N, C-alpha and C positions, 0 to 999 in steps of 0.2 A: 504493500500500500504506500503510495507516495506521501511524503510528509507535507504538512501545510507550512507555507513559507510567507514571510514578509520580504518583499523585494524592494530594495532601495537603489535608485540610480544616482550616481555621483559624477560630476565632471572633475576628473583628476588631471593634475599637471605636475611634471617632474622632469629634471634633466637626466634622470636615470631611466630604468625600464618600467614602463607602465604596467606590464603583466605582473612583474615582481611586486610593485607597489600595491596593486589591487589584491594580490594573494596575501600580502602582509596585513592589509587592513582586515580582510576576512578572517585571518588567523587571530590577530591581536584582539579583535572585537568579539571573539567567540571562545574557542577552547585553547588557543595557543599563547605562547609568550616568546621571549627572545632566545629560548633554548629548548631542546627536546625534553619532554617530560615522560617518565615511565607510566604515569597515570593517565596520559592522554591516549587512550586506547582507541582501536578502530570502532569499538562500540560507542564510546563517548563521542567521537567525531561524527559518527552516523546520526547520533541523536541531536547533537547541539552545535556542530561546526557550521559556520557560514561558508558559503562557496561562491566563487565568481561564476556568473552564468552568462555574461555577455560583455564584450568590449567593442566599442565603435570608435576607431581612431579619428582624430580631428587634426587640423593643420597645426604645425608647430608655431610657437611664438618666441620672440627674442627677449621679452621683458617678463620676469617672473611676477606672479601675483603676490606671493609672500617675498619679503627680502631674502635673497640667496647669498649667504656669506661667501660661497665659492665663486659666484658670478659666472657660472659656466653654462651658457646656452648651447644649442637651442633647447627650449623647454617643450617636451612632448605632452600632448593632451589627448584625452579620450573620455567618452561617456561610458562608465563602467557600472554594470548592475551586479549587486551582491545579494544573494538570497540568505536570509536569516531564518532558521527554523522557528516556527511558532512555539515549539516546546521550550525554547530557550528564553523567549521574550514574553510570551503570553499575550494578553490583551491590555496590559497596563501602559499608559502613555508615558509615564516616567521611565519605565524600563526601555521602551522603544527609543526615547530621546537620549537616554544614557548610552545604550549599546550601539545603536545604528546611526546616531547623529553626533552627540556631544564628544564622545571619545575619539571619533574618527579624525577630528581636526588636530589631534596631538601627534599623529603619525610622523615619524622622521622620514625625510626624503621627499616630501611633497612640497611643491611651491605654489600649489593652488588646490583647493577642495571646495566644491559647491554641491549641496544636496539639490537634485533636480526634481525628483519625484519619489513618492512612496506608494507602492502597490500593496494594498492590504487584503488579506484573505477574508472569506465570509464570516469567520469567527469574530471579526472586529465590528460586526453589526450589532454587537451587544451594547455599544454605547448609545446614550439617549438621543443624541442628535438634536436637530431643531424641534422645538415644541410647536412652533407656528409656521415658519418658513414662508414660502411665497403665497400660497393660498390662505394661510392663516392671517398673514399680514393684510391681504386684501379684505378678508372678512372683517377684521377689526376696524378697518378704515371705511368699510362699505363701498369699496371701489372694485368692481368685478371686471373692468376692462380698462385698457389704456394705462399709461404710466402714472405712478403716484407722484404728484408734485409736492415738493417739500421745501422747508426752509429752516434756517438756523437762527438762534438768537444772536444778534449782532448789535453793538460790539461784543466780542467774545467774553470780555471781563469788564466789570465796573458797574453794571446796572443793579439797582436795588430791587427787591422782590416786587414792589408795587410798579416800578418802571418796567420790569420784565413782563408782568401781567398785562400791562397796557399794550406792550408790543405784541403779545400773544393775541389780544383782542383784535388788533389791527390785521394780523396775519390770518386769523380765522375769518374775519370779514372779507379779506382779500381772496379767499377761496382755496387755501392750501389744504392738503390732505394730511400732512404730517409736519410737526415742528419738533426740534430737539434742542436741548442744551448743547452748547459747544463742548467738545471733549475736555477743554480746560476748566470748565465750570463744574465744580463738585460741591464743596462746602466751605466757601470763603466767608470771612467775618462779615463782609458787607452784604452777603446774600446767603444766610444760613439755609441749609438744605430744606429743613421742614418748613420754614417760613416761606420759601420759594414755592414749594408744592402747594401750600395752603393759599397762596396768592393766585396761583395759576389755575388750579383745578376748577374753582368756581367760574372762571371765564370760559373754560372748555365746556362745562355743563350748561352754562347759560346759552352759549352758542348752539349747543345741541337742542335745547328746548325751543329756541326761536326758529331754527332752520331744519331740524331733524338730522343734521350732519354732525357726527362725532369726530372731531379732529384728534388724531393720535399725537400725544405729546410724550417724548422720551426724556426722562430726567437722568442726569448723571449721577448714578448711585455708586460708582466705583470707590473702593477702599482697599488698602492692603490688609485690613482686618476683616475677615469674613463675617464676623458678628455685626460690625458696623455696617457693612454692605447689606446684610439681611435686614437690619433695622431700617435702612433707607428704602429697601425694597418694600417692606411692610408699610411704611409711611405712604408711599405712592399708592399701594393697593388699597389701603384704608380710606384714602381720599378720592378713590374712583379712577385712578390712573391705570393704564394698561401697557406701558412700555418704559424701557430704561436704556440709557447709553452705557455701554461697558467698554472701558479701556482695557482690552484683553491682555496686552503685554504687561500692563501694570499690575493686574490682579493675578496673573499666572494661571497655569493649568489647574492647580489645586483650588484656587479661588473660583474659577469658572465651574469646576465640577461641583463644588459646594453650592454655588448659586443655582445652577441648572436643576439640581435634584429638588430644590425647594421652591423654585420660581413659578409664579403665576403670570409674569410679565413677558411681553415680547422683547427679546434681547437684541439690541442694535449695537453691532460691534464696530468700534473704532480701532484701527490697527497701528496707531502711532507707536513708533519704535521698530516697526517692521523694516523700515528703510535701512537701518544700520546692519540688518542681516543680508541685504540684497543689492546695495548700490554698486558694489564692486563686482563685475561680471565673473571674476575668478574665485570669489569667496562667498561664504554664507549659504543662502537658501533661496530657491525659486518660490514664488507665491504658490505655484502648483502643488508643492509639497506642504508648505506652511498652512494653507487654508484648509486642507483636509482634516488636520488635527482639531482646529477650532470648530469646524462643522460637526465633527463627532462629539465635541464637548457641548454643543448646543446653541451655537449662534443662529439667530433667526434672520437677521438682516446684516449684510456685510458691506462696509464702505470700501470702495476699490478705486478711488480717484476717477478720472474721466479723460475724454479727448481734450487736448490742449489744456491740460490741468495747470494750475498755478504753481504746483510743485515740480520736482525734478523729473518725474516719471514720464518716459516717452509713450506715445500713443499705442505702439505695438505691445508694450507691457500691459497697459490697461486692457486692451482687447483680449489678450491672453488671460488676464485675471477674470474678466467677464466670462469667458468660455469655461474657465476652471470652476467657478462657483455654480455655473449652470449645468455642469456635468455631474450626474449622479455618482455617488460613491458606491452605494448598494441599491438605492431605488430613488424615485422622484421625490419622496418626502424628505430626503436628507439635503435638499437644495435650499440654501438661504436666499432671501431676496437680494439681488445685487443693487447696491446703492451707488449711483453715479454722482460724483461730487468733485470738489476742488476747483473753484473758479468757473463753475457752470452758470450760464445766463440764458441759454436758449440757442446761442449761435453754434453750439456743438451738437445740437439735437439730430440734425439730418445725418451728419457723419457717424454719430453714435449708432443711430438706427441701422444704417447701411453696413457698418463694420461689425455689429454684434448679432447678425443673423436676423435682422428685421423683427425683433421681438419687442413687445411693449410690457413684458414682465420685468419691470425695474422701477426703482425709485429714483427720481431726478431731483437732486438736492442743490438748492442755490442759496447762498448767503448774501454776499455782496451783489449778486445778480438780481436779487429781489429788493433788498434794502437800498441799493444804490441806483435803482432805475430812475431816470430823470422825471418820470411822471408819478412817482410814488410806488409804495409797496404793492398795492393792488394791481397796478400796471405791470410791475415786475413779474407777478404770478401769471397774469394774463399773457404776457410775452412768452413765458416759458411754455404755457399750454399751446399757444399759437405755433410755437416752433415745433412742437411734437405733432400737432395737426398737420403741419407742412411736411414733416418727415413721413408720417403714415400715408399721406396722400401722394407722396413722391413728387412734391413740388419744391423747387429751390426756395430758400428763405427770402431772397430778395424779391422774388415774384409774389410770394405769399404776403410779404410785408406791405405791398401796394394797397391792400384793402384792410390792413390790420395795423393801426397806428402805434399800438403798444410795442409790437415786434419791430416796427420801423424805427421807433425811438431807441430801442435796445441796440439795433444794428448801427444806428448813427453814433451811439456812444461807444460801443465796444467792438463793432464789427470791423 
């Protein structure tokens, strides 16, 4: 009977022999060490040894990703797949990250190591995964078709609870489907968490009573203390809220596990800190691998930047990230809602639609693109909706803007 395996693909770089480096990683991260051991029997290796299952050579480079004391190029590269037996790792995320990721970066002889993908066996479907995901998010917002148009409280820091609540009122009146705390807004002295919740939720409820539309508001509940985070969760729930912003790298795998097991809120993930893992092409981790772990842990909505983002990420990286979160790990229910963000104002809608498979299963999140619109917030929301109408109708933005003044004003300012 074939053993069940976890397959990890790495991009390796060395001025030595790629095959030997791959074999060393497989050995060091499973049953072997720097010397032969009498207790490392064939039986032990058959049960727990990692093995190299594939090597795809790539072009050499002349500059190493890690500093090389010897300075001897060229540096050989390859995408290498190593299969780790499930029996050695199990289904624990800490074990996976320790054995197949963390320890690998310490191998001698490598001048570059990047985790590209993690292929998990069916046994890993034991993790809870998203509680709401794409369809659950739609249900909570009452939006069964089209993109979910969203905004962020801006300025990111500095507003008092009463000022934030007034901004929420204006955004609700403007017609957004979703509003969130900025990821930097958690429990500052000028806007204590509980006071902010108690100022905002009556505005959300009042808007629902008047219009029948319940706008989803995600509060920043993150804390390094799981008990504090759960108290924040409970405050949101007790006041009628249904969503939370989670700074996933800040709370860690354990914090996310603790929260997901107890949560009744839709969990909106912000990945700040991911960039340090991925900005160097020869080091760190691809989003393809990274996002699988957080989805298994229970992310419902995942921020992934966007086309022509205000941050460093190139468009092709965003497009791949979108594809990643929309690809099931085990089934369609483990897909989180992709959240397109970072400097979005509507001008990127057509390209986003065309480059992400012409899907409308997404949240389109604008901060400055709503608040900074020259005709006001309501016009900013209208402009983003008009941009997505243009995309879905396969009409160029400039042509659609001729009969839509809000979109025209946005194009004039940012286009």
